[in-house]
FIVOKOL-435847 format. One record per residue (C-alpha): chain; residue in one letter; x negated, y negated, z negated. Coordinates in Angstrom, 1 decimal. Layout:
BEGIN
+------+------+--------+--------+--------+
! unit ! code !      u !      v !      w !
+------+------+--------+--------+--------+
!    A !    A !      X !      Y !      Z !
...
+------+------+--------+--------+--------+
! end
This chain:
BEGIN
+------+------+--------+--------+--------+
! unit ! code !      u !      v !      w !
+------+------+--------+--------+--------+
!    A !    M !  -54.2 !   53.8 !   27.7 !
!    A !    S !  -53.7 !   50.0 !   30.5 !
!    A !    V !  -50.4 !   48.4 !   28.9 !
!    A !    L !  -49.7 !   48.6 !   33.4 !
!    A !    K !  -50.3 !   52.0 !   32.7 !
!    A !    K !  -47.3 !   52.5 !   29.7 !
!    A !    L !  -45.1 !   50.6 !   31.3 !
!    A !    Q !  -45.0 !   52.6 !   34.5 !
!    A !    H !  -45.2 !   56.1 !   32.5 !
!    A !    E !  -42.6 !   54.9 !   31.0 !
!    A !    F !  -40.3 !   53.3 !   33.6 !
!    A !    L !  -41.0 !   56.9 !   35.4 !
!    A !    L !  -39.6 !   58.5 !   31.9 !
!    A !    V !  -36.6 !   56.4 !   31.9 !
!    A !    L !  -35.8 !   56.8 !   35.6 !
!    A !    P !  -34.2 !   60.3 !   36.2 !
!    A !    P !  -31.9 !   60.2 !   33.7 !
!    A !    T !  -31.2 !   56.1 !   34.4 !
!    A !    I !  -29.7 !   57.0 !   38.0 !
!    A !    F !  -28.7 !   60.2 !   36.9 !
!    A !    F !  -25.9 !   58.7 !   34.7 !
!    A !    F !  -25.8 !   54.9 !   37.1 !
!    A !    M !  -24.2 !   57.5 !   39.7 !
!    A !    G !  -21.2 !   58.5 !   36.9 !
!    A !    F !  -20.1 !   55.4 !   35.3 !
!    A !    T !  -20.5 !   54.2 !   39.0 !
!    A !    L !  -17.9 !   56.8 !   40.3 !
!    A !    I !  -15.7 !   56.2 !   37.1 !
!    A !    S !  -16.4 !   51.9 !   37.7 !
!    A !    I !  -15.0 !   53.4 !   41.0 !
!    A !    T !  -12.0 !   55.6 !   40.3 !
!    A !    Q !  -11.2 !   52.9 !   37.7 !
!    A !    R !  -10.8 !   50.1 !   40.1 !
!    A !    L !   -9.1 !   52.0 !   42.7 !
!    A !    I !   -6.2 !   52.8 !   40.2 !
!    A !    L !   -6.1 !   49.3 !   38.6 !
!    A !    R !   -6.0 !   47.2 !   42.4 !
!    A !    E !   -2.3 !   48.8 !   43.0 !
!    A !    H !   -1.7 !   46.7 !   39.0 !
!    A !    D !   -3.7 !   43.6 !   40.0 !
!    A !    M !   -6.2 !   43.4 !   37.2 !
!    A !    P !   -9.1 !   42.5 !   36.8 !
!    A !    L !  -12.1 !   45.7 !   35.9 !
!    A !    T !  -15.9 !   45.1 !   35.2 !
!    A !    G !  -18.6 !   45.4 !   38.2 !
!    A !    F !  -20.9 !   48.0 !   38.9 !
!    A !    G !  -23.0 !   45.5 !   36.2 !
!    A !    A !  -21.7 !   47.4 !   33.2 !
!    A !    A !  -22.1 !   50.8 !   35.5 !
!    A !    A !  -25.7 !   49.8 !   35.4 !
!    A !    I !  -26.7 !   48.1 !   31.8 !
!    A !    G !  -24.3 !   51.3 !   30.7 !
!    A !    A !  -26.4 !   53.8 !   32.7 !
!    A !    L !  -29.8 !   51.3 !   31.3 !
!    A !    V !  -28.9 !   52.1 !   27.6 !
!    A !    V !  -27.6 !   55.8 !   28.1 !
!    A !    G !  -30.8 !   57.0 !   29.9 !
!    A !    K !  -33.0 !   55.0 !   27.0 !
!    A !    V !  -30.9 !   56.3 !   24.4 !
!    A !    V !  -31.0 !   60.1 !   25.7 !
!    A !    L !  -35.1 !   60.1 !   26.2 !
!    A !    I !  -35.2 !   59.2 !   22.4 !
!    A !    V !  -32.5 !   61.5 !   21.0 !
!    A !    D !  -34.9 !   64.2 !   23.4 !
!    A !    K !  -38.0 !   62.9 !   21.1 !
!    A !    F !  -36.8 !   63.9 !   17.4 !
!    A !    P !  -38.3 !   67.1 !   16.1 !
!    A !    F !  -35.3 !   68.6 !   15.2 !
!    A !    M !  -34.3 !   68.6 !   19.0 !
!    A !    N !  -36.9 !   71.3 !   19.6 !
!    A !    K !  -35.5 !   73.3 !   16.3 !
!    A !    F !  -35.5 !   76.5 !   17.8 !
!    A !    P !  -38.1 !   77.1 !   21.1 !
!    A !    N !  -37.5 !   80.5 !   21.2 !
!    A !    R !  -34.0 !   81.0 !   21.4 !
!    A !    P !  -32.0 !   81.4 !   24.4 !
!    A !    L !  -30.1 !   78.6 !   25.7 !
!    A !    V !  -27.2 !   79.3 !   25.4 !
!    A !    F !  -27.4 !   78.2 !   21.3 !
!    A !    I !  -29.1 !   75.5 !   21.9 !
!    A !    L !  -27.5 !   73.7 !   25.0 !
!    A !    P !  -24.3 !   73.2 !   22.7 !
!    A !    G !  -26.4 !   71.7 !   20.2 !
!    A !    R !  -28.0 !   69.1 !   22.1 !
!    A !    A !  -24.8 !   68.4 !   24.4 !
!    A !    V !  -23.0 !   67.1 !   21.2 !
!    A !    L !  -26.5 !   64.9 !   19.3 !
!    A !    F !  -26.9 !   63.5 !   22.6 !
!    A !    V !  -22.4 !   62.9 !   22.8 !
!    A !    V !  -22.8 !   61.1 !   18.9 !
!    A !    F !  -25.5 !   59.1 !   19.1 !
!    A !    C !  -24.2 !   57.0 !   23.2 !
!    A !    T !  -21.3 !   56.6 !   21.7 !
!    A !    L !  -22.7 !   55.7 !   18.7 !
!    A !    S !  -25.0 !   52.9 !   20.8 !
!    A !    E !  -22.1 !   51.6 !   23.2 !
!    A !    L !  -20.2 !   51.1 !   20.1 !
!    A !    V !  -23.5 !   49.1 !   19.2 !
!    A !    R !  -23.5 !   47.0 !   22.5 !
!    A !    A !  -20.1 !   47.3 !   22.7 !
!    A !    I !  -18.9 !   45.3 !   18.9 !
!    A !    G !  -21.8 !   44.4 !   17.3 !
!    A !    K !  -24.6 !   45.9 !   15.1 !
!    A !    D !  -22.7 !   44.7 !   11.7 !
!    A !    E !  -18.9 !   45.9 !   12.7 !
!    A !    V !  -20.1 !   49.1 !   13.0 !
!    A !    I !  -21.7 !   49.4 !    9.7 !
!    A !    R !  -18.1 !   47.9 !    8.2 !
!    A !    L !  -16.6 !   50.3 !   10.9 !
!    A !    F !  -18.3 !   53.3 !    9.4 !
!    A !    L !  -19.3 !   52.0 !    5.2 !
!    A !    G !  -17.2 !   50.3 !    4.7 !
!    A !    K !  -16.1 !   46.8 !    4.0 !
!    A !    R !  -18.7 !   45.0 !    1.8 !
!    A !    A !  -21.5 !   46.8 !    3.0 !
!    A !    T !  -24.4 !   44.4 !    4.1 !
!    A !    I !  -27.5 !   44.5 !    6.2 !
!    A !    N !  -30.1 !   42.2 !    5.1 !
+------+------+--------+--------+--------+
! end
């Protein structure tokens, strides 16, 4: 598969979750902007919503590829979906923490002061 075909394939995979999260993050941003406008407080704009949507959309695709995500394919969805939702929330939260405060700070937060990565 050529590089161009691979990039096109990846782009088409990441497009639906990115659009979904972009719409959600934009609605949250608009709501925050309307609330904070009353107090004359600045707020990050749609750029933050777009970047967050790209990051979370890609995290969702990466987590979906983990082998334990499809461990019980014959079980009813009522048992599978809550576990998947929890995993998506955990990984998306970790990715946002890394984006917001940095990898080293996240490692120190979870592993303590003496944890260092070479």
